[in-house]
C-alpha positions as CSV (number, residue, x, y, z in Angstrom):
1,X,0.1,-0.1,-0.2
2,X,1.2,3.2,-1.2
3,X,2.2,5.9,1.4
4,X,-0.8,8.3,-0.1
5,X,-3.3,5.4,0.0
6,X,-2.5,4.7,3.8
7,X,-2.5,8.3,4.5
8,X,-6.0,8.7,2.9
9,X,-7.3,5.5,4.7
10,X,-6.2,7.2,7.9
11,X,-7.8,10.4,7.1
12,X,-11.2,8.5,6.6
13,X,-10.6,6.5,9.4
14,X,-10.4,10.1,11.5
15,X,-13.7,11.4,9.8
16,X,-15.8,8.4,10.0
17,X,-14.7,8.2,14.1
18,X,-15.7,11.7,14.5
19,X,-18.7,11.7,12.8
20,X,-20.1,8.4,14.4
21,X,-19.0,9.9,17.9
22,X,-21.0,13.2,17.1
23,X,-24.6,11.2,15.9
24,X,-23.8,9.3,19.0
25,X,-24.0,12.3,21.3
26,X,-26.6,13.7,19.8
27,X,-29.9,13.5,22.0
28,X,-32.0,12.0,19.4
29,X,-34.3,9.7,22.1
30,X,-34.8,11.5,25.4
31,X,-36.5,8.5,26.9
32,X,-34.7,5.8,28.9
33,X,-34.1,2.6,27.2
34,X,-34.3,-1.3,28.2
35,X,-32.1,-2.1,25.4
36,X,-28.4,-1.6,24.0
37,X,-27.8,-0.5,20.4
38,X,-24.7,-2.1,18.7
39,X,-21.5,-0.1,19.5
40,X,-20.5,0.5,15.7
41,X,-17.9,2.8,16.8
42,X,-15.9,-0.5,18.1
43,X,-17.4,-2.6,14.8
44,X,-15.2,0.2,13.0
45,X,-12.4,0.1,15.0
46,X,-11.7,-3.8,14.7
47,X,-12.7,-3.5,11.0
48,X,-10.4,-0.9,10.5
49,X,-7.7,-3.0,12.3
50,X,-8.5,-6.2,11.0
51,X,-8.7,-5.0,7.3
52,X,-6.2,-2.4,7.3
53,X,-4.4,-2.4,10.2
54,X,-1.2,-0.1,8.9
55,X,-3.8,2.9,8.2
56,X,-5.1,2.6,12.2
57,X,-1.6,4.2,13.8
58,X,-1.2,3.5,18.1
59,X,-1.7,7.3,18.9
60,X,-4.8,7.8,16.4
61,X,-6.6,5.0,18.2
62,X,-5.4,5.8,21.8
63,X,-6.9,9.3,21.1
64,X,-10.1,8.0,20.1
65,X,-10.8,5.6,22.6
66,X,-9.8,8.0,25.4
67,X,-12.4,11.0,23.8
68,X,-15.3,8.4,23.7
69,X,-14.5,7.9,27.1
70,X,-14.5,11.3,27.9
71,X,-17.7,12.1,25.6
72,X,-19.7,9.4,27.1
73,X,-18.7,9.7,30.4
74,X,-17.3,6.5,31.2
75,X,-14.8,6.2,33.6
76,X,-12.2,7.5,31.7
77,X,-9.2,4.7,30.5
78,X,-11.4,1.7,31.3
79,X,-12.9,1.0,28.2
80,X,-9.7,2.7,26.3
81,X,-7.4,0.8,28.0
82,X,-9.0,-2.4,27.2
83,X,-10.7,-1.8,23.8
84,X,-6.8,-0.2,22.5
85,X,-5.2,-3.5,23.6
86,X,-7.6,-5.7,21.8
87,X,-7.6,-3.7,19.0
88,X,-3.2,-4.1,19.0
89,X,-4.3,-7.6,19.5
90,X,-6.1,-7.6,16.5
91,X,-3.7,-5.7,14.3
92,X,-1.0,-8.7,15.2
93,X,-3.6,-11.3,14.4
94,X,-4.2,-9.6,11.0
95,X,-0.2,-9.2,10.3
96,X,0.5,-12.8,11.1
97,X,-2.2,-14.1,9.2
98,X,-1.0,-15.8,5.6
99,X,-4.9,-16.1,4.7
100,X,-7.9,-14.1,6.3
101,X,-11.0,-14.9,5.1
102,X,-13.9,-13.3,6.3
103,X,-15.0,-15.9,8.7
104,X,-12.3,-16.2,10.8
105,X,-12.6,-12.2,11.0
106,X,-15.9,-12.5,12.7
107,X,-14.6,-14.9,14.6
108,X,-11.6,-12.6,15.5
109,X,-13.6,-9.5,16.4
110,X,-16.1,-11.0,17.8
111,X,-13.4,-12.6,20.3
112,X,-12.2,-9.3,20.7
113,X,-15.8,-7.8,21.4
114,X,-16.1,-10.5,24.4
115,X,-12.7,-9.8,25.3
116,X,-13.8,-6.1,25.8
117,X,-17.0,-6.3,27.6
118,X,-15.3,-8.8,30.3
119,X,-12.9,-6.9,30.8
120,X,-14.6,-3.7,31.3
121,X,-16.8,-5.4,33.4
122,X,-14.4,-6.6,35.6
123,X,-12.3,-4.3,36.0
124,X,-15.7,-1.9,36.8
125,X,-16.9,-4.6,39.4
126,X,-13.5,-5.0,41.0
127,X,-12.9,-1.0,41.3
128,X,-16.9,-0.8,42.4
129,X,-17.6,1.3,39.6
130,X,-21.6,1.0,39.1
131,X,-22.2,-1.3,36.4
132,X,-25.1,-1.5,33.9
133,X,-27.7,-4.6,34.3
134,X,-25.6,-7.6,32.8
135,X,-28.4,-8.5,30.6
136,X,-28.2,-5.2,28.8
137,X,-24.1,-5.6,28.2
138,X,-24.9,-9.0,27.3
139,X,-27.2,-7.6,24.8
140,X,-25.0,-5.3,23.5
141,X,-22.1,-7.1,23.0
142,X,-24.7,-9.8,20.8
143,X,-26.1,-6.8,18.6
144,X,-22.6,-5.4,18.4
145,X,-21.3,-8.9,17.0
146,X,-23.9,-8.8,14.8
147,X,-23.5,-5.5,13.5
148,X,-20.2,-6.4,12.3
149,X,-20.6,-8.0,9.1
150,X,-22.8,-4.8,7.6
151,X,-20.3,-2.4,9.3
152,X,-18.0,-4.4,6.9
153,X,-20.0,-4.5,3.9
154,X,-20.1,-0.5,4.1
155,X,-16.5,-0.5,4.5
156,X,-15.6,-2.9,1.6
157,X,-18.3,-1.8,-1.0
158,X,-18.5,2.0,0.4
159,X,-14.5,2.9,0.6
160,X,-12.7,-0.1,-0.8
161,X,-10.8,-1.2,2.0
162,X,-10.3,-4.9,1.6
163,X,-8.9,-7.8,3.6
164,X,-5.4,-6.9,4.5
165,X,-2.8,-9.4,2.9
166,X,0.7,-10.0,4.0
167,X,2.7,-10.3,0.9
168,X,6.1,-11.5,3.3
169,X,3.6,-14.1,4.1
170,X,2.5,-15.3,1.5
171,X,5.7,-15.8,-1.0
172,X,7.0,-19.1,-0.9
173,X,10.8,-19.3,1.3
174,X,13.5,-19.5,-0.6
175,X,11.8,-18.0,-4.0
176,X,12.9,-14.3,-4.8
177,X,10.6,-11.8,-6.9
């Protein structure tokens, strides 16, 4: 991937993230809900880290996760640290994989979403931070996992963000190109 294309994807990532944060901050529903919507930002971050890991820089991920914690009035750093670590794990998985079919990508994203949920839930429970009801969190996790393919479809056909393929792993050893 050329440097310009990587920069273009990084800029698109930042712009889409800011738009999604802004839309989530809008007071569109003023009534208390007994259901949880999928976390589209997390789907976007995971899809971007799994599909185009070189255009999701570490500093940008950390800044966006911390900004989410501040804007959405969560304990600062709790979600950010767990999501940041899991996104870096996803980027490493993407770099190590020779082939990365969508089923494996969706499984990796599902495991990542579950890890983030359990890390934040256990950490907040241990530090005596009030947590939402467990069934709401599990619904959000389930809906986020189900929303992941739709986010990937939009990124694939809308922006042309295709699956990352590691060229150095796919070439046979001993063969010079």
